[in-house]
C-alpha positions in Angstrom: -29.3 -4.0 40.5 -30.2 -3.0 36.9 -32.1 -5.1 34.4 -28.9 -5.7 32.5 -27.1 -6.9 35.7 -30.0 -9.2 36.6 -30.0 -10.7 33.0 -26.2 -11.2 33.1 -26.4 -13.0 36.5 -28.9 -15.5 35.0 -26.8 -16.4 32.0 -24.6 -19.5 32.1 -20.9 -18.8 32.1 -20.2 -19.5 28.4 -23.2 -17.3 27.3 -22.1 -14.5 29.6 -18.6 -14.6 28.2 -20.0 -14.5 24.6 -22.2 -11.5 25.5 -19.2 -9.6 26.9 -17.2 -10.3 23.8 -20.0 -9.1 21.6 -20.4 -6.0 23.6 -16.6 -5.3 23.3 -16.7 -5.8 19.5 -19.6 -3.4 19.2 -17.7 -0.8 21.1 -14.7 -1.3 18.8 -16.8 -1.1 15.7 -18.2 2.2 16.8 -14.7 3.6 17.2 -13.6 2.3 13.8 -16.6 3.8 12.0 -16.0 7.1 13.6 -12.4 7.1 12.5 -13.4 6.0 9.0 -16.3 8.3 8.5 -14.5 10.8 6.3 -13.2 8.0 4.1 -16.7 6.6 3.6 -18.3 10.0 3.1 -15.9 11.0 0.3 -17.5 8.7 -2.3 -20.8 6.8 -2.6 -20.2 4.0 -2.5 -16.7 3.6 -1.3 -15.1 0.2 -1.8 -15.0 -1.5 1.7 -11.8 -2.4 3.4 -10.7 -5.8 4.7 -8.1 -6.7 7.2 -4.7 -7.6 5.7 -4.4 -10.9 7.7 -7.1 -12.4 5.5 -5.6 -11.3 2.2 -1.9 -11.2 2.5 0.3 -14.4 2.5 1.3 -15.4 6.0 5.1 -15.5 6.5 6.6 -18.9 7.2 7.6 -19.7 10.8 10.8 -17.8 11.6 10.3 -15.3 8.8 8.6 -12.3 10.3 6.1 -14.4 12.2 6.7 -12.3 15.3 8.2 -9.0 16.2 7.2 -5.4 15.5 7.3 -5.5 11.7 4.8 -8.4 11.5 2.4 -7.1 14.2 2.3 -3.6 12.7 1.6 -4.8 9.2 -1.2 -6.9 10.5 -3.1 -3.6 10.7 -2.7 -3.0 7.0 -6.2 -2.6 5.5 -6.9 -3.9 1.9 -9.6 -2.5 -0.2 -11.9 -5.2 -1.6 -11.4 -3.6 -5.0 -8.6 -1.2 -6.0 -9.8 2.4 -5.8 -8.9 5.3 -8.2 -7.3 8.1 -6.2 -7.9 11.8 -6.6 -5.4 13.7 -8.7 -2.7 15.0 -6.3 0.2 17.4 -6.9 3.4 17.8 -5.1 7.0 18.9 -5.7 10.2 16.9 -6.3 13.6 17.9 -5.0 14.2 20.3 -7.8 10.8 22.1 -7.3 9.1 20.5 -10.3 5.4 19.7 -10.1 4.8 15.9 -9.9 1.8 13.7 -9.7 1.1 10.0 -9.2 0.6 9.7 -13.0 4.4 10.0 -13.2 4.7 6.5 -11.7 2.0 4.8 -13.8 3.2 1.3 -14.7 4.9 0.9 -11.3 3.7 -0.4 -8.0 4.2 2.5 -5.5 4.4 2.6 -1.7 3.2 6.1 -1.0 4.3 7.3 2.4 3.0 10.6 3.9 5.1 12.1 6.7 6.0 15.3 8.4 9.1 16.8 9.9 7.5 17.1 13.3 6.2 13.5 13.4 8.4 11.3 15.7 6.9 8.0 14.4 7.7 9.2 10.9 11.3 9.7 11.9 11.4 6.2 13.4 10.1 4.4 10.3 12.0 6.4 7.6 15.2 4.2 7.7 13.1 1.1 7.1 11.4 2.8 4.1 14.9 3.7 2.8 16.1 0.1 3.2 13.0 -1.1 1.3 13.7 1.2 -1.5 17.3 0.2 -1.6 16.5 -3.5 -1.8 13.3 -3.6 -3.9 13.4 -0.3 -5.8 13.3 -0.9 -9.6 11.5 -0.1 -12.8 8.6 -2.1 -11.2 8.4 -0.7 -7.7 9.3 2.5 -5.9 8.9 4.1 -2.5 7.5 7.6 -2.8 7.8 9.4 0.6 6.2 12.9 0.6 6.6 15.5 3.3 3.2 17.1 4.0 4.1 20.0 6.2 4.7 23.7 5.6 8.5 23.4 5.8 8.4 22.4 2.2 11.4 21.1 0.3 13.9 22.7 2.6 12.5 20.9 5.6 12.2 17.6 3.7 15.8 17.7 2.6 17.0 18.4 6.1 14.9 15.6 7.6 16.1 13.0 5.1 19.7 14.1 5.7 19.2 13.8 9.5 17.6 10.3 9.2 20.4 9.1 6.8 18.1 7.9 4.1 20.0 8.2 0.8 17.8 5.9 -1.2 14.7 8.1 -0.8 14.1 10.9 -3.2 12.9 14.3 -1.9 9.2 15.0 -2.4 7.1 17.6 -0.5 3.7 19.2 -0.4 4.3 22.7 1.0 0.5 23.4 1.1 0.1 20.5 3.6 -3.2 19.5 2.0 -2.1 16.2 0.6 -3.0 14.1 3.7 -6.5 15.6 3.6 -6.9 14.9 -0.1 -6.0 11.3 0.4 -8.2 11.0 3.6 -5.3 10.1 5.8 -6.5 10.2 9.4 -3.0 10.7 10.8 0.7 10.4 10.1 2.6 8.5 9.0 0.1 7.1 6.5 1.2 4.6 3.8 -0.8 3.7 0.7 0.0 0.8 -1.6 -0.8 1.7 -5.1 -1.0 -0.6 -8.1 0.4 -0.1 -11.6 -2.8 1.6 -12.7 -2.5 4.2 -10.0 -5.3 2.7 -7.8 -5.1 2.2 -4.1 -4.8 -1.4 -3.0 -4.8 -0.6 0.7 -3.3 1.5 3.4 -1.7 1.5 6.9 -2.0 4.2 9.4 1.0 4.4 11.7 4.7 3.3 11.5 5.9 -0.1 10.4 9.1 -2.0 9.8 8.8 -1.7 6.0 12.0 -3.7 5.3 10.7 -6.8 7.2 9.5 -10.1 5.7 5.8 -9.2 6.1 6.4 -6.0 4.0 8.2 -7.9 1.4 5.4 -10.4 1.0 3.0 -7.5 0.7 5.0 -5.7 -2.0 5.7 -8.9 -3.9 2.0 -9.9 -4.0 1.2 -6.5 -5.5 3.9 -7.0 -8.1 2.4 -10.3 -9.4 
């Protein structure tokens, strides 16, 4: 028996349980830091992130309190302070160069996706419905393809997913995800009217659900 095992056997049950929980949390933190290392290394200091459950208004019972949309958005991570993003360039459907500065004055839900990404295909209709219901001169979904199929691939993908409310945007260099320090796809950033990142979510979500609406409306206030 090791020293650790002998120590654990002598602890009372509640203390042993707490020790196990702490050990599990330490293991999780190590994984989180590893995944977030490039984000932290990009700037010194980088504003820390906090879990969305502590900052976003909780939906009332019966309104997104359960189901995939609510559980997925619980993983949305807020920055403690909005962070200025690097200047990024991409193309619109006509091949014109665009940047986030073109949406200054609007809240933007910036979604990075790729034609080969199955979770991106799954969530695209929800982003389309969100744009259809909340899109205005105050808010817009900007979904950008970040693979080398460029505009042609993006147009075909949006046609296949039947998303008429989403405009075509693409980064044929496929460097945008790296520039924004997205660890995977899909990645979605919520950006305030000054062009600063409020927070982000890695992975797909039901963006037309009640939890997403609460999130967007809180950013619009």
